[in-house]
C-alpha positions in Angstrom: -2.2 -46.9 -35.5 -4.3 -43.9 -36.7 -5.0 -43.8 -40.4 -3.7 -40.4 -41.7 -5.9 -40.4 -44.8 -9.0 -41.2 -42.9 -8.4 -38.5 -40.4 -7.7 -35.9 -43.1 -10.9 -36.8 -44.8 -12.9 -36.5 -41.6 -11.3 -33.1 -40.9 -12.0 -31.8 -44.4 -15.7 -32.7 -43.9 -15.7 -30.7 -40.7 -16.8 -33.6 -38.5 -16.8 -32.7 -34.9 -15.7 -29.1 -35.5 -17.5 -26.2 -33.9 -17.7 -22.9 -35.8 -18.2 -19.4 -34.5 -19.4 -16.9 -37.0 -18.6 -13.1 -36.9 -21.5 -11.1 -38.1 -20.6 -7.9 -40.0 -22.6 -5.1 -41.6 -19.8 -4.5 -44.1 -19.3 -6.5 -47.3 -17.7 -9.9 -46.8 -15.0 -9.2 -49.5 -14.5 -7.1 -52.6 -16.8 -7.9 -55.4 -14.3 -8.1 -58.1 -15.5 -9.4 -61.5 -14.0 -12.9 -60.8 -15.1 -13.0 -57.2 -11.5 -13.1 -55.9 -10.1 -11.8 -52.6 -8.0 -8.7 -53.1 -4.8 -8.8 -51.0 -2.1 -6.4 -50.0 1.3 -7.6 -48.8 3.0 -5.6 -46.0 6.5 -6.8 -45.4 8.3 -8.3 -48.4 11.3 -9.9 -46.8 12.0 -13.6 -46.6 8.8 -14.7 -45.0 6.7 -12.1 -46.8 7.8 -13.3 -50.2 7.3 -17.0 -49.1 3.7 -16.2 -48.2 3.2 -14.2 -51.4 4.6 -17.0 -53.5 2.2 -19.5 -51.9 -0.8 -17.2 -52.3 0.1 -16.6 -56.0 -0.3 -20.3 -56.7 -4.0 -20.0 -55.9 -6.6 -19.0 -58.4 -8.9 -17.1 -56.0 -6.9 -14.0 -55.1 -5.6 -10.8 -56.6 -2.5 -9.0 -55.3 -3.1 -5.2 -55.4 -0.2 -3.9 -53.3 3.3 -4.9 -52.2 4.8 -2.7 -49.5 8.1 -2.6 -47.6 10.4 0.1 -46.2 13.0 -1.5 -48.5 11.6 -0.3 -51.9 13.7 -2.8 -53.7 12.0 -5.6 -51.7 8.6 -4.2 -52.6 9.6 -4.0 -56.3 10.9 -7.6 -56.2 7.6 -8.8 -54.7 5.7 -6.9 -57.3 7.7 -8.6 -60.0 6.9 -12.0 -58.5 3.2 -11.2 -58.8 3.5 -9.9 -62.3 5.5 -12.9 -63.5 3.0 -15.4 -61.8 0.1 -17.0 -63.7 -2.1 -14.1 -62.3 -0.1 -11.7 -64.5 -0.8 -8.7 -62.3 1.4 -5.8 -61.6 0.5 -4.6 -58.1 1.3 -1.1 -56.8 4.5 -1.0 -54.8 5.5 1.4 -52.0 7.0 1.9 -48.6 4.1 3.2 -46.5 1.6 0.5 -45.3 -1.0 3.2 -44.8 -1.3 3.5 -48.6 -2.3 -0.1 -48.7 -4.9 0.3 -45.9 -6.3 3.5 -47.5 -7.2 1.5 -50.7 -10.9 0.5 -50.5 -10.4 -2.2 -53.0 -8.1 -4.2 -50.6 -10.1 -6.9 -48.7 -7.2 -8.3 -46.6 -3.6 -7.8 -45.9 -0.7 -10.2 -45.2 1.4 -8.7 -42.4 5.0 -10.2 -42.5 6.9 -7.3 -40.9 9.4 -7.6 -38.0 7.8 -8.5 -34.7 7.5 -4.9 -33.3 5.2 -3.9 -36.2 2.7 -6.8 -36.0 0.3 -5.3 -33.5 0.1 -1.8 -35.0 -0.2 -3.1 -38.6 -3.0 -5.5 -37.5 -4.9 -2.9 -35.6 -4.7 -0.2 -38.3 -5.8 -2.9 -40.8 -8.8 -3.8 -38.7 -9.7 -0.1 -38.3 -9.5 0.2 -42.1 -12.0 -2.7 -42.5 -9.4 -5.2 -43.7 -9.0 -8.8 -42.7 -5.5 -9.8 -41.6 -3.1 -12.7 -41.9 -0.4 -11.7 -39.4 2.9 -13.5 -38.9 3.9 -14.8 -35.5 4.5 -13.8 -32.7 1.3 -11.8 -32.3 2.7 -8.8 -30.5 5.7 -7.1 -28.9 4.0 -6.7 -25.5 1.1 -8.3 -23.6 -0.9 -5.1 -23.7 -0.8 -4.6 -27.4 -1.7 -8.3 -27.9 -4.9 -7.5 -26.0 -5.5 -4.5 -28.2 -5.2 -6.8 -31.3 -7.9 -9.0 -30.0 -10.0 -6.0 -29.1 -9.7 -4.5 -32.5 -10.5 -7.8 -34.3 -13.7 -8.1 -32.3 -14.7 -4.5 -32.4 -14.4 -4.2 -36.2 -15.5 -7.9 -36.8 -12.4 -8.7 -38.7 -10.9 -12.1 -39.6 -7.4 -12.2 -38.1 -5.4 -15.4 -38.7 -2.2 -15.8 -36.7 0.7 -17.5 -38.5 0.8 -20.6 -36.3 0.0 -23.1 -39.1 -0.2 -26.2 -36.9 -3.7 -25.2 -35.8 -4.7 -26.1 -39.4 -2.9 -29.4 -39.5 -5.0 -32.6 -39.4 -2.3 -34.5 -37.5 -2.3 -31.8 -34.7 -6.1 -32.0 -34.5 -5.8 -35.8 -34.1 -3.2 -35.3 -31.3 -5.6 -33.0 -29.5 -8.4 -35.6 -29.9 -6.2 -38.4 -28.7 -5.3 -36.6 -25.5 -8.9 -35.4 -24.9 -10.1 -39.0 -25.3 -8.0 -40.0 -22.2 -5.9 -42.5 -24.1 -2.7 -40.8 -22.8 -4.1 -40.7 -19.3 -3.9 -37.7 -17.0 -1.3 -35.2 -18.2 0.7 -33.6 -15.5 3.9 -32.6 -17.4 4.7 -31.0 -20.7 8.0 -29.8 -22.1 8.2 -27.4 -25.0 11.6 -27.2 -26.7 13.2 -24.5 -28.9 16.9 -25.4 -28.9 19.1 -24.3 -31.9 22.4 -22.8 -32.8 22.4 -19.1 -33.2 25.2 -16.5 -33.1 25.5 -13.2 -31.4 25.4 -10.4 -34.0 28.1 -7.8 -33.7 27.6 -4.0 -33.7 28.4 -2.0 -36.8 29.0 1.8 -37.1 26.1 4.2 -37.4 25.6 5.4 -40.9 23.1 6.8 -43.4 20.5 4.3 -44.4 20.7 2.9 -47.9 19.0 4.5 -50.8 15.4 3.4 -51.2 15.2 2.3 -47.6 12.9 4.3 -45.2 14.6 3.7 -41.8 12.0 5.7 -39.9 9.2 3.5 -41.1 11.1 0.3 -40.4 12.0 1.5 -36.9 8.3 2.4 -36.4 7.1 2.1 -32.8 10.6 1.6 -31.4 12.5 4.5 -29.9 14.3 7.1 -32.0 17.8 6.0 -33.0 20.4 6.3 -35.7 20.5 3.6 -38.4 23.1 0.9 -38.3 23.0 -2.2 -40.6 23.5 -4.4 -37.5 19.9 -3.8 -36.4 18.6 -5.6 -39.5 20.4 -8.8 -38.5 20.0 -8.5 -34.7 16.5 -7.4 -34.2 15.3 -10.8 -33.1 17.4 -10.6 -29.9 16.8 -6.9 -29.1 14.1 -6.0 -26.7 13.1 -3.0 -28.7 12.0 -5.3 -31.5 11.5 -8.8 -30.2 12.6 -11.0 -27.3 14.7 -13.8 -28.8 14.1 -16.9 -30.8 11.7 -18.5 -28.3 9.1 -15.9 -29.0 10.0 -15.3 -32.6 10.0 -18.9 -33.6 9.3 -21.1 -30.6 5.8 -19.7 -30.3 4.9 -22.3 -32.9 5.6 -25.1 -30.3 4.1 -23.2 -27.4 0.9 -22.6 -29.4 0.8 -26.3 -30.5 1.2 -27.5 -26.9 -1.6 -25.2 -25.8 -3.8 -26.4 -28.6 -3.5 -30.1 -28.0 -3.7 -29.8 -24.2 -6.5 -27.2 -24.2 -4.7 -24.9 -21.8 -5.2 -21.1 -21.4 -3.5 -19.0 -18.7 -1.1 -20.4 -16.2 -1.4 -19.6 -12.5 2.3 -18.4 -12.4 5.4 -18.3 -14.5 9.0 -18.4 -13.3 12.1 -18.2 -15.5 15.8 -18.8 -14.9 18.2 -17.9 -17.7 21.4 -16.2 -18.7 23.7 -15.2 -21.5 27.2 -16.6 -21.6 28.2 -14.9 -24.9 28.0 -11.2 -24.2 30.3 -10.2 -27.0 27.7 -8.8 -29.4 24.4 -7.0 -29.6 22.0 -9.7 -28.2 20.0 -8.8 -25.1 17.7 -11.8 -24.9 19.0 -14.8 -22.9 21.1 -17.4 -24.5 19.5 -20.2 -22.5 16.6 -20.3 -20.2 14.0 -22.6 -18.6 10.6 -21.3 -17.7 8.1 -23.1 -15.4 4.5 -22.4 -16.2 2.2 -23.7 -13.4 -1.3 -24.7 -14.4 -2.2 -26.2 -11.0 -2.6 -29.8 -12.1 0.1 -29.6 -14.8 3.6 -28.1 -15.1 4.7 -26.9 -18.6 8.3 -26.0 -19.1 9.7 -23.9 -21.9 13.2 -25.1 -22.7 15.3 -22.6 -24.7 18.9 -22.5 -26.0 20.6 -20.7 -28.8 23.9 -22.5 -28.3 23.0 -26.1 -29.4 23.8 -26.2 -33.1 23.8 -30.0 -33.1 20.0 -30.1 -32.5 17.9 -30.1 -35.7 14.8 -28.4 -36.8 12.3 -30.6 -38.6 13.5 -30.6 -42.2 11.5 -30.5 -45.5 12.1 -34.2 -46.1 10.3 -35.1 -42.8 7.7 -32.4 -43.3 6.5 -33.9 -46.6 6.9 -37.6 -46.0 5.8 -40.5 -43.8 8.9 -40.0 -41.6 9.3 -39.0 -38.0 12.0 -36.7 -36.6 15.0 -38.0 -34.7 13.2 -37.1 -31.6 16.2 -37.0 -29.2 17.8 -34.3 -31.4 14.7 -32.6 -32.6 15.1 -28.9 -31.7 11.4 -28.1 -32.0 9.7 -31.0 -30.3 7.1 -31.2 -27.6 7.1 -33.9 -24.9 3.7 -34.7 -23.3 3.8 -37.0 -20.3 0.5 -38.8 -19.4 -0.1 -41.5 -16.8 -0.5 -44.0 -19.6 2.3 -43.0 -22.0 4.4 -40.3 -23.4 3.6 -38.4 -26.7 6.4 -36.9 -28.8 4.9 -34.2 -31.0 6.6 -32.2 -33.8 5.5 -29.0 -35.4 5.2 -28.3 -39.1 4.6 -31.9 -40.3 6.7 -33.7 -37.7 3.8 -35.9 -36.7 3.5 -37.7 -33.3 4.2 -41.0 -31.6 3.0 -42.3 -28.2 5.5 -44.5 -26.4 4.8 -47.0 -23.6 7.1 -48.7 -21.2 9.7 -50.5 -23.3 10.0 -54.3 -23.4 13.4 -56.0 -23.7 14.8 -52.6 -24.2 12.9 -52.1 -27.4 10.6 -49.1 -27.9 6.9 -49.7 -27.8 4.7 -47.3 -29.9 1.1 -47.4 -28.9 -0.1 -45.1 -31.6 1.3 -42.6 -34.1 0.4 -40.3 -37.0 2.6 -38.8 -39.7 2.1 -35.2 -40.6 2.5 -32.8 -43.5 3.5 -29.1 -43.4 0.1 -27.3 -43.1 1.0 -24.0 -44.8 -1.5 -24.6 -47.7 -4.3 -25.6 -45.2 -3.7 -22.5 -43.2 -4.0 -20.2 -46.1 -7.1 -22.1 -47.3 -8.7 -21.6 -43.9 -7.9 -17.9 -43.9 -9.5 -17.3 -47.3 -12.5 -19.6 -46.5 -13.1 -17.6 -43.3 -12.9 -14.3 -45.2 -15.9 -15.5 -47.1 -17.8 -17.3 -44.4 -16.9 -14.9 -41.5 -16.2 -17.9 -39.2 -13.4 -17.6 -36.8 -10.2 -18.9 -38.3 -8.3 -21.9 -37.0 -5.6 -19.7 -35.5 -7.7 -16.8 -34.4 -5.8 -13.9 -33.0 -7.0 -14.6 -29.5 -5.2 -17.9 -29.5 -2.2 -16.4 -31.1 -2.2 -13.7 -28.4 -2.4 -16.3 -25.6 0.4 -18.4 -26.9 2.6 -15.3 -27.4 1.6 -14.1 -24.0 2.9 -17.2 -22.3 6.4 -16.5 -23.7 6.1 -12.8 -22.8 5.5 -13.8 -19.2 8.6 -16.0 -19.3 10.8 -13.2 -20.7 9.4 -10.6 -18.3 10.2 -13.0 -15.4 13.8 -13.2 -16.7 14.1 -9.4 -17.2 13.1 -8.7 -13.6 15.7 -11.1 -12.2 13.9 -14.4 -12.3 11.0 -13.4 -10.1 7.9 -15.7 -10.0 5.0 -13.9 -11.7 1.5 -14.6 -10.5 -1.1 -14.2 -13.3 -4.5 -12.6 -13.0 -6.9 -15.3 -14.3 -9.3 -12.8 -16.0 -7.4 -9.7 -17.3 -4.0 -11.4 -17.9 -2.1 -8.9 -15.8 0.8 -9.7 -13.4 -0.4 -9.5 -9.8 1.4 -7.5 -7.1 4.5 -6.7 -9.1 4.8 -3.1 -10.4 8.3 -3.8 -11.7 7.1 -6.6 -14.0 4.0 -4.6 -15.0 6.3 -1.8 -16.4 7.1 -4.3 -19.1 3.5 -5.2 -19.9 3.2 -2.3 -22.3 6.0 -0.6 -24.3 6.7 3.1 -24.8 5.7 4.2 -28.3 7.2 6.7 -30.6 4.9 9.1 -32.4 3.2 8.7 -34.8 3.6 4.9 -34.4 1.4 4.5 -31.4 -1.0 1.6 -30.6 -4.1 3.6 -29.4 -5.6 3.0 -26.0 -9.1 3.1 -27.6 -8.8 1.0 -30.7 
């Protein structure tokens, strides 16, 4: 069995790791008196405040801004910072451009709904800020490309919020497969199977006091406010494309990481929605086939399986493995020598061989830990060193792109999409290419020339 402590020590020392450094004529980060990185938080909902709370535990940052269209959320986040050991009272507001216009801000945390990720990231890069952006990278393939373009043009550090790329146990899984111990891999199954309802419509009304609906709606089309949008946006194509892209991108990214895969040759999806009683547009269940020539990857999604379990905190922070057969967020990798079961966010991995006397045979295994702290550490270290972060935006874009292809295939009636190996476009399918880029609402437009 692999020794977890030994591998973590080797990884911390950087053994075997290649590093790419971005050269920049601008200052590396703000030269505050205590040499801390000055952060702005954009999006102060559940995930935004989680990220803020974790960053506030560190001693090497200042929080200068907390921003959210819900002013009450921004105020709450500001109070968190003020009450933390840092003892700072950041500026609070509703317009992210105020954060980006502040020359003292070195980097921003972008934890908005999905449809804002690309525009927030690109504007931040243009303003000379580094970015920690939540997953998924983008709302459409085209704007994901623009995020990568902006990061490179302005020489910005952009860390995508797929933390498993900073996890030692995931790096070990990648090395195990690359060493050939699993044999040739011809099949991989990526699961995101949970229990999620179908939100119901509510009447149009005026937005609440202290809530800027126009800024929240942002790049999406002009529409009246209804509270239902705030609970249903994950399943509406204006804002996202369902839980597979909003959360399952963690597993898709991890599968790509350990297998070393980039673009598939083609993607085909079959899916449907049985429960059409509410607002949800994204499919309730689908299977997508991603053809890599010598390997087939399937994306297995369901939102109607409440008996399947996400990897819980007890597993994440202990030497335990998930109950694999009911793990909602597992990856199955089939090699010619054995099968690897791999879990995200501290789930660890086990390699199973042919059983003997009906008893499981585990050839190798490694427990994990939830790599949130390592991911933030990597981001801040790269701000200082200008090395590409572990989850650089190009990798985040490619993993998001794979699910975007799957959803586009579903939306055009389950057509098989052939993928251009260089420019990522969909070949010979004008109908599918109409979904490659969204229509933007002024002034919330991702520019053609970033």
